[in-house]
C-alpha positions as CSV (number, residue, x, y, z in Angstrom):
1,M,-4.3,25.4,-21.8
2,Q,-1.0,25.9,-24.4
3,H,0.8,23.4,-22.0
4,S,-2.2,21.1,-22.2
5,A,-1.9,21.3,-26.1
6,R,1.4,20.3,-26.6
7,F,1.6,17.8,-23.8
8,P,3.0,14.5,-25.1
9,W,-0.2,12.4,-24.5
10,R,0.9,9.5,-26.6
11,D,4.2,9.2,-25.2
12,F,2.8,9.5,-21.3
13,L,0.2,6.9,-21.8
14,K,2.7,4.0,-23.1
15,R,5.3,5.1,-20.0
16,L,2.8,5.2,-18.2
17,A,1.1,1.8,-18.8
18,V,4.7,0.1,-18.9
19,I,5.0,0.5,-14.8
20,A,1.7,1.1,-13.9
21,I,0.0,-2.7,-15.8
22,P,2.9,-4.9,-14.6
23,V,2.3,-3.1,-10.5
24,A,-1.0,-3.6,-11.0
25,L,-1.1,-7.2,-12.3
26,Q,1.2,-7.9,-9.8
27,N,-1.2,-6.9,-7.1
28,L,-3.8,-8.2,-8.7
29,L,-2.6,-11.1,-8.6
30,T,-1.8,-10.7,-4.9
31,T,-5.4,-9.8,-4.0
32,T,-6.4,-12.6,-6.0
33,G,-4.3,-14.8,-4.1
34,S,-6.2,-13.5,-1.0
35,M,-9.3,-14.2,-2.3
36,V,-8.7,-17.9,-3.5
37,D,-7.1,-17.6,0.6
38,T,-10.4,-17.1,1.8
39,M,-12.4,-18.9,-0.3
40,M,-10.4,-21.9,1.1
41,I,-10.3,-21.0,4.6
42,A,-14.5,-20.6,4.0
43,P,-15.7,-23.8,4.9
44,L,-13.8,-23.5,8.0
45,G,-16.9,-21.3,9.1
46,E,-17.3,-17.6,9.5
47,T,-15.1,-17.8,13.1
48,A,-12.0,-18.8,10.9
49,V,-12.5,-16.0,8.4
50,G,-13.0,-13.5,10.8
51,A,-9.8,-14.8,12.6
52,V,-7.2,-15.1,10.0
53,G,-8.7,-11.6,8.7
54,L,-7.8,-10.0,11.9
55,C,-4.5,-11.6,11.5
56,A,-4.5,-9.4,8.0
57,Q,-4.7,-6.2,10.0
58,F,-1.7,-6.6,12.0
59,S,-0.3,-7.8,9.3
60,S,-1.7,-4.2,7.8
61,L,0.0,-2.5,11.3
62,M,3.3,-3.9,10.0
63,F,3.0,-2.5,6.5
64,S,2.2,1.4,8.0
65,G,5.6,0.6,10.1
66,Y,7.9,-0.1,7.0
67,W,6.1,2.1,4.4
68,G,7.2,5.2,5.7
69,F,10.6,3.7,4.8
70,V,9.3,2.5,1.2
71,G,7.5,5.9,0.1
72,G,11.4,7.7,1.6
73,G,13.0,5.5,-0.5
74,M,11.4,5.5,-3.6
75,L,11.6,9.4,-3.4
76,F,15.5,8.9,-3.5
77,F,15.6,5.9,-5.6
78,S,13.5,7.9,-8.5
79,Q,15.1,11.0,-8.1
80,Y,19.0,9.9,-8.3
81,W,18.0,7.2,-11.0
82,G,16.6,10.3,-13.0
83,A,19.8,12.4,-12.3
84,K,22.1,8.9,-13.2
85,D,23.7,8.9,-9.6
86,D,24.7,5.1,-8.8
87,E,26.3,5.8,-5.8
88,G,23.2,7.5,-4.4
89,I,20.9,5.0,-5.3
90,D,22.9,2.3,-3.5
91,R,22.9,4.1,-0.4
92,S,19.2,5.3,0.1
93,Y,18.8,1.4,-0.9
94,G,21.0,0.5,2.2
95,I,19.4,3.0,4.2
96,T,16.1,1.8,3.7
97,L,16.7,-1.9,3.9
98,S,18.0,-1.4,7.3
99,C,15.3,0.3,8.5
100,M,12.5,-2.1,6.9
101,M,14.2,-5.0,8.1
102,L,14.2,-3.8,11.9
103,V,10.3,-3.4,11.6
104,A,10.0,-6.7,10.0
105,L,11.8,-8.3,13.0
106,L,9.9,-6.4,15.6
107,F,6.7,-8.0,13.9
108,A,8.0,-11.2,13.8
109,C,9.2,-11.5,17.6
110,L,5.0,-10.5,18.6
111,A,3.7,-12.9,16.1
112,L,5.8,-15.5,17.5
113,I,6.3,-15.0,21.0
114,C,3.3,-13.0,22.5
115,P,0.0,-13.9,19.9
116,E,-2.4,-13.7,22.6
117,W,-1.8,-10.2,23.2
118,V,-2.1,-9.5,19.5
119,M,-5.6,-11.0,18.9
120,R,-6.4,-9.9,22.7
121,V,-6.1,-6.2,20.9
122,Y,-8.3,-6.8,17.6
123,T,-11.1,-8.7,19.6
124,D,-12.9,-9.5,22.7
125,K,-14.0,-13.1,20.9
126,T,-12.8,-15.7,22.6
127,A,-13.2,-18.6,19.7
128,I,-11.9,-16.0,17.2
129,Q,-8.6,-15.1,19.6
130,A,-7.6,-18.7,19.7
131,I,-7.8,-19.6,16.0
132,G,-5.7,-16.2,15.3
133,V,-2.9,-17.2,17.5
134,S,-2.5,-20.7,15.9
135,Y,-2.3,-18.5,12.5
136,L,0.0,-15.7,14.0
137,R,2.5,-18.4,15.4
138,V,3.5,-19.6,12.3
139,V,2.9,-16.8,9.5
140,G,5.5,-14.8,11.5
141,F,8.1,-16.7,10.1
142,A,7.1,-15.0,6.5
143,Y,7.3,-11.2,7.8
144,P,11.1,-10.6,7.6
145,L,10.9,-12.6,3.8
146,Q,7.7,-10.3,2.8
147,I,9.6,-7.0,3.9
148,L,12.9,-8.4,2.0
149,S,10.7,-8.7,-1.1
150,M,9.4,-5.5,-0.7
151,A,12.4,-3.6,-0.6
152,M,13.7,-4.9,-3.3
153,S,10.6,-4.4,-5.1
154,S,10.5,-0.4,-4.6
155,L,14.3,-0.1,-6.1
156,L,13.6,-2.5,-9.0
157,R,10.3,-0.6,-9.8
158,S,11.9,2.5,-9.2
159,T,14.5,2.1,-11.8
160,E,12.1,0.7,-14.2
161,R,12.3,-2.7,-14.0
162,V,8.8,-3.5,-13.1
163,R,9.0,-6.9,-14.9
164,I,10.7,-8.6,-12.0
165,P,8.5,-7.9,-9.4
166,F,5.6,-8.9,-11.5
167,Y,7.5,-12.4,-12.0
168,A,8.0,-13.1,-8.7
169,A,4.5,-12.1,-7.8
170,V,3.4,-14.9,-9.9
171,A,5.8,-17.8,-8.6
172,S,4.4,-16.6,-4.9
173,V,0.8,-16.6,-5.8
174,L,0.8,-19.5,-7.4
175,T,2.7,-21.6,-4.8
176,N,0.3,-20.3,-2.1
177,M,-2.6,-21.6,-3.8
178,V,-1.4,-25.0,-4.3
179,L,0.1,-24.9,-1.1
180,N,-3.2,-23.7,0.7
181,W,-4.8,-27.0,-1.2
182,V,-2.6,-29.1,0.0
183,L,-2.2,-28.3,3.9
184,I,-5.5,-27.0,4.9
185,Y,-7.1,-29.7,4.2
186,G,-4.3,-32.4,4.2
187,H,-3.7,-33.9,0.5
188,F,-1.1,-35.8,-1.1
189,G,-1.1,-37.7,2.8
190,L,-0.5,-34.8,4.5
191,P,-2.5,-33.9,8.0
192,A,-5.0,-31.1,7.3
193,M,-3.9,-28.2,9.2
194,G,-6.4,-25.8,8.8
195,V,-5.7,-22.2,9.3
196,Q,-1.8,-23.2,10.3
197,G,-1.8,-24.7,7.0
198,A,-2.3,-21.3,4.8
199,A,0.1,-19.5,7.3
200,L,2.4,-21.9,6.3
201,A,2.0,-21.6,2.7
202,T,2.1,-18.1,2.9
203,V,5.7,-18.8,4.5
204,F,7.1,-20.4,1.8
205,A,4.8,-18.2,-0.8
206,A,7.4,-15.4,0.8
207,F,10.7,-17.7,0.7
208,V,9.9,-18.1,-3.1
209,N,8.7,-14.3,-3.7
210,A,12.6,-12.9,-2.6
211,A,14.1,-16.0,-4.2
212,V,13.0,-15.3,-7.5
213,I,13.3,-11.6,-7.6
214,I,17.0,-12.1,-6.5
215,I,17.8,-14.9,-9.5
216,L,16.1,-13.1,-11.8
217,A,17.9,-9.8,-11.3
218,R,20.8,-11.6,-11.0
219,A,20.5,-13.2,-14.6
220,Q,19.1,-9.7,-15.9
221,K,22.1,-8.1,-14.6
222,F,20.4,-5.5,-12.1
223,P,23.4,-3.8,-10.1
224,Y,21.8,-2.0,-7.6
225,L,20.8,-5.0,-5.2
226,F,24.2,-6.7,-5.4
227,H,26.2,-3.8,-4.4
228,F,26.4,-5.2,-0.8
229,R,29.7,-3.1,0.1
230,Q,27.9,0.3,-1.5
231,H,24.7,-0.3,0.6
232,F,26.2,0.5,3.7
233,R,28.6,3.2,2.8
234,W,26.6,5.9,4.9
235,T,27.9,9.4,5.3
236,K,26.5,11.9,8.3
237,K,25.1,14.3,5.5
238,A,23.1,11.3,3.1
239,V,21.6,10.0,6.8
240,R,20.8,13.4,8.2
241,L,19.4,14.0,4.6
242,Y,17.0,10.8,4.1
243,L,15.8,11.0,7.6
244,Q,14.7,15.0,7.0
245,R,12.8,13.5,3.4
246,C,11.3,10.3,5.5
247,F,10.3,11.5,8.9
248,P,7.4,12.8,7.7
249,I,6.0,10.1,5.8
250,I,7.4,7.3,8.5
251,C,5.3,9.7,11.6
252,N,2.2,9.8,8.6
253,E,2.4,5.9,8.5
254,V,3.1,5.2,11.8
255,F,0.0,7.7,13.2
256,L,-2.3,6.4,10.4
257,G,-1.0,2.9,11.6
258,V,-1.8,3.3,15.6
259,A,-5.3,5.1,14.4
260,N,-6.6,2.1,12.1
261,M,-5.3,0.1,14.8
262,I,-8.0,1.9,17.5
263,I,-10.4,1.6,14.4
264,N,-9.9,-2.1,14.0
265,M,-10.5,-2.5,17.4
266,V,-13.9,-0.8,17.5
267,L,-14.4,-2.8,14.4
268,G,-13.2,-6.2,16.5
269,R,-15.9,-5.6,18.9
270,Q,-18.8,-5.4,16.7
271,S,-20.8,-8.9,15.7
272,E,-19.0,-12.0,14.6
273,Q,-20.7,-11.6,11.3
274,A,-19.9,-8.0,10.7
275,I,-15.9,-9.5,11.7
276,A,-16.2,-12.1,9.2
277,A,-17.9,-9.2,6.6
278,M,-14.9,-6.7,7.3
279,A,-12.4,-9.8,6.7
280,V,-14.4,-10.6,3.1
281,F,-14.6,-6.8,2.2
282,R,-10.7,-6.3,3.0
283,T,-9.7,-9.0,0.6
284,L,-12.4,-7.7,-2.1
285,E,-10.6,-3.8,-1.2
286,G,-7.2,-5.4,-2.6
287,L,-9.1,-5.4,-5.8
288,V,-8.9,-1.7,-5.8
289,I,-5.7,-0.8,-3.8
290,G,-4.2,-3.2,-6.5
291,F,-5.0,-0.9,-8.8
292,F,-4.5,2.2,-7.5
293,S,-0.9,1.2,-6.4
294,G,-0.1,0.6,-10.4
295,F,-0.8,4.1,-10.5
296,S,0.8,5.6,-7.6
297,N,4.1,3.7,-8.9
298,A,4.3,4.6,-12.0
299,S,3.5,8.6,-10.9
300,S,6.1,7.9,-8.4
301,V,8.4,7.2,-11.2
302,L,7.6,9.3,-13.8
303,V,7.1,12.4,-11.5
304,G,10.1,11.4,-9.2
305,T,12.8,11.2,-12.2
306,C,11.7,14.0,-14.5
307,V,12.1,16.1,-10.8
308,G,15.5,14.4,-10.3
309,A,16.8,15.4,-13.9
310,G,15.8,18.8,-13.5
311,E,12.6,19.1,-15.7
312,L,10.1,20.2,-13.4
313,D,7.4,21.6,-15.5
314,T,7.5,17.9,-17.2
315,A,6.9,16.7,-13.4
316,Y,4.1,19.0,-12.8
317,Q,2.5,18.6,-16.2
318,R,2.5,14.5,-15.3
319,A,1.5,14.7,-12.2
320,K,-2.0,16.8,-12.8
321,R,-2.9,13.7,-15.6
322,V,-2.5,11.0,-13.3
323,V,-4.7,12.0,-10.9
324,Y,-7.8,12.2,-12.9
325,L,-6.3,9.2,-14.9
326,C,-6.4,7.1,-11.7
327,A,-9.6,8.4,-10.9
328,G,-11.5,7.2,-14.0
329,C,-9.7,3.7,-13.7
330,I,-11.0,3.3,-10.0
331,F,-14.6,4.4,-10.8
332,A,-14.1,1.2,-12.9
333,V,-13.3,-0.8,-10.7
334,C,-15.5,-0.1,-8.6
335,I,-18.6,-0.1,-10.9
336,T,-17.2,-3.6,-11.3
337,L,-16.9,-5.0,-8.2
338,L,-20.7,-3.9,-7.6
339,A,-21.6,-5.6,-10.9
340,V,-20.8,-9.5,-9.5
341,H,-20.7,-8.7,-5.8
342,Q,-23.3,-11.7,-5.2
343,P,-21.2,-14.5,-6.2
344,L,-17.9,-13.2,-4.6
345,L,-19.7,-12.7,-1.3
346,T,-21.1,-16.2,-1.6
347,M,-17.8,-18.0,-2.5
348,M,-16.2,-16.0,0.8
349,S,-18.6,-17.9,2.8
350,L,-20.9,-14.9,3.7
351,S,-24.8,-15.7,3.8
352,G,-27.7,-14.0,5.8
353,E,-26.5,-11.1,7.6
354,S,-23.1,-11.0,6.7
355,F,-23.9,-11.1,3.1
356,R,-25.9,-8.0,4.1
357,I,-23.1,-6.3,5.6
358,G,-20.6,-6.9,3.0
359,F,-22.9,-5.7,0.7
360,G,-23.4,-2.7,2.1
361,M,-19.7,-2.0,3.1
362,L,-18.9,-2.4,-0.7
363,L,-21.7,0.2,-1.4
364,I,-20.1,2.7,1.0
365,Y,-16.8,2.0,-0.3
366,C,-17.2,2.3,-3.8
367,V,-18.9,5.8,-3.4
368,A,-15.6,6.7,-1.0
369,A,-12.8,4.7,-3.2
370,V,-12.4,6.8,-5.8
371,I,-11.5,10.4,-3.7
372,R,-9.9,8.5,-1.4
373,M,-7.6,6.6,-4.2
374,C,-7.0,10.4,-5.9
375,N,-5.9,11.7,-2.4
376,W,-3.5,8.5,-1.8
377,A,-2.1,9.7,-5.8
378,Q,-1.3,12.9,-4.9
379,N,0.5,12.1,-1.4
380,D,2.7,10.0,-3.4
381,T,3.8,12.2,-6.5
382,Y,3.8,15.0,-3.4
383,R,6.6,12.3,-2.0
384,S,8.4,11.4,-5.1
385,A,8.9,15.1,-5.6
386,G,10.2,16.0,-2.7
387,D,7.0,17.3,0.0
388,A,6.6,14.4,2.2
389,T,5.0,17.2,4.6
390,T,2.0,18.0,2.8
391,G,-0.2,15.1,2.8
392,T,1.1,13.8,5.9
393,V,-0.1,17.0,7.8
394,L,-3.6,16.9,6.2
395,E,-4.1,12.9,6.7
396,I,-2.8,13.0,10.2
397,L,-5.2,15.6,11.3
398,F,-8.1,14.6,9.5
399,M,-8.1,11.0,11.3
400,Y,-7.4,12.2,14.3
401,L,-10.1,14.9,14.9
402,M,-12.6,13.9,12.3
403,V,-12.4,10.1,11.3
404,L,-10.8,8.5,14.4
405,P,-13.6,10.6,17.5
406,C,-16.5,10.2,14.8
407,V,-15.5,5.8,14.7
408,C,-15.2,5.4,18.4
409,I,-18.4,7.3,19.2
410,T,-20.7,5.5,17.3
411,G,-19.2,2.3,17.9
412,L,-18.5,2.7,21.6
413,W,-21.2,5.1,22.8
414,L,-23.8,5.6,20.5
415,K,-23.8,1.5,19.5
416,A,-24.5,2.8,16.1
417,P,-25.2,0.1,13.3
418,F,-21.9,-1.7,12.2
419,L,-22.6,0.2,8.5
420,V,-22.6,3.6,10.5
421,I,-20.0,2.9,11.8
422,F,-17.6,1.9,8.3
423,A,-18.9,5.2,6.9
424,C,-17.6,7.4,9.2
425,C,-14.1,5.7,8.1
426,Y,-14.6,8.0,5.0
427,I,-16.3,11.0,5.7
428,D,-12.4,13.6,5.6
429,E,-12.0,12.1,2.1
430,P,-13.9,15.4,-0.2
431,I,-12.4,17.7,2.5
432,R,-8.6,16.3,1.9
433,F,-9.2,16.4,-2.0
434,I,-10.3,20.2,-2.4
435,L,-6.9,21.1,0.3
436,M,-4.6,18.5,-2.1
437,Q,-5.9,19.8,-5.3
438,R,-5.1,23.2,-4.4
439,H,-1.8,22.0,-3.2
440,M,-1.2,20.3,-6.6
441,Y,-1.6,23.4,-8.9
442,S,0.6,25.8,-6.3
443,G,3.6,23.7,-7.7
444,R,5.0,24.0,-4.3
445,W,5.4,19.9,-3.6
446,V,8.2,20.1,-6.2
447,R,11.4,19.9,-3.9
448,P,14.0,18.0,-5.7
449,V,16.8,16.9,-3.6
450,T,19.4,16.7,-6.9
451,P,21.3,19.6,-8.0
452,E,20.4,19.5,-11.1
453,G,16.5,19.6,-10.0
454,Q,17.5,22.0,-7.0
455,A,19.0,24.2,-10.4
456,A,16.2,24.2,-12.3
457,L,13.7,25.1,-9.1
458,P,13.8,28.9,-9.2
459,A,12.8,29.3,-12.7
460,F,10.1,26.5,-12.2
461,M,8.6,28.4,-9.3
462,A,9.0,31.9,-10.6
463,Q,6.5,30.2,-14.1
464,R,4.2,28.9,-11.9
465,R,4.1,32.3,-9.6
466,R,3.5,34.1,-13.4
467,N,0.9,31.4,-14.2
468,K,-1.3,32.6,-11.1
469,K,-1.4,36.0,-11.7
470,T,-2.5,35.2,-15.6
471,V,-5.0,33.2,-13.6
472,Q,-6.5,36.0,-11.1
473,A,-6.2,38.7,-13.8
């Protein structure tokens, strides 16, 4: 209670808002752009909406492939930023960017060379496959640009330069919206390209996003993006430390990506109405995740910089509060979504059975989302403080031992209603929340990588043990 009374709420909320609000707005813009994409594609029919939605699931698998490096990179970026170690930031960015671009090239090749195989993995509906193939053959060119932008944005956010990615997102979303209108329906004398026009607009928008980040970073004399030689001055010790800390995060994202792909394969073999409703739901889910990303990035920076600077108790106090602030924000977003669900789902071409399924998915998700985002926020906090293992182990275990079996059994064997299958995707969240909270209050997730943080660790853990004995007494 003594810590709570002295906690500097005003300064904490101010610093949280400075990071969280631009990131949340950036993700909100991106999601709004996705919603506009869906609305523009909607007149082409539910089959087109479902096909593009399944292509988005392939992009999500790519996201799982590179996000482990983003999470690991932000661990090092934020802690080295707190310790004012420029060389550490440059080196970590070079390793992170190199690993991420390997993932980008792999998925770009899959999309461009064998899109038929990709679509057969996700659905058995031949009409949806044909539309998806034409989309992937164009959008694959956007993948390396999107991942380059993500790497640069992660570095900028970790070093508290959140406005540059936000401005780039504004330019990218506006480009995407305008080009969608022009290319999908063939305005200004151009041919109507349908879903291929939407894919081409995505490619141009990805280029604009990366270009704006580079231009603004250069104009603001942000050094780390342009230290090209320093990016690749790796040592065996630095690479080993990077891979040791990143390996659990990479495993987490890859295993979860594979599990989610299997879940999407099950969902993609339901009715066409359910597939269309799922595509629309994923777009609306982006609104919730967009707000969450603001808290996630803020907690990673505010906690990670304190850990790197050796201010471990401050990091601990901040981490506890971010989780509950995140829960309150996500609850408000979910209530708002439910309040306006009817016009949103209607504008995205859902009607009849697909509308009923879409509304049911929103109801289920809004119950689960608050707990789900709290679990994610805690896991991101642990990672920024150096503990990349605990959240990873819990998430993978529950996914493969509980969620995946339930989804497969209900979807492939029992042939249960679609909403029952969908609800099984979230059955592990309450149990994991309890386990994650226990770990949060133990303080064992504080594992610095900087000399300053490591020097302060023994005193911090001794204080946690004294506090635990006081509570038990």
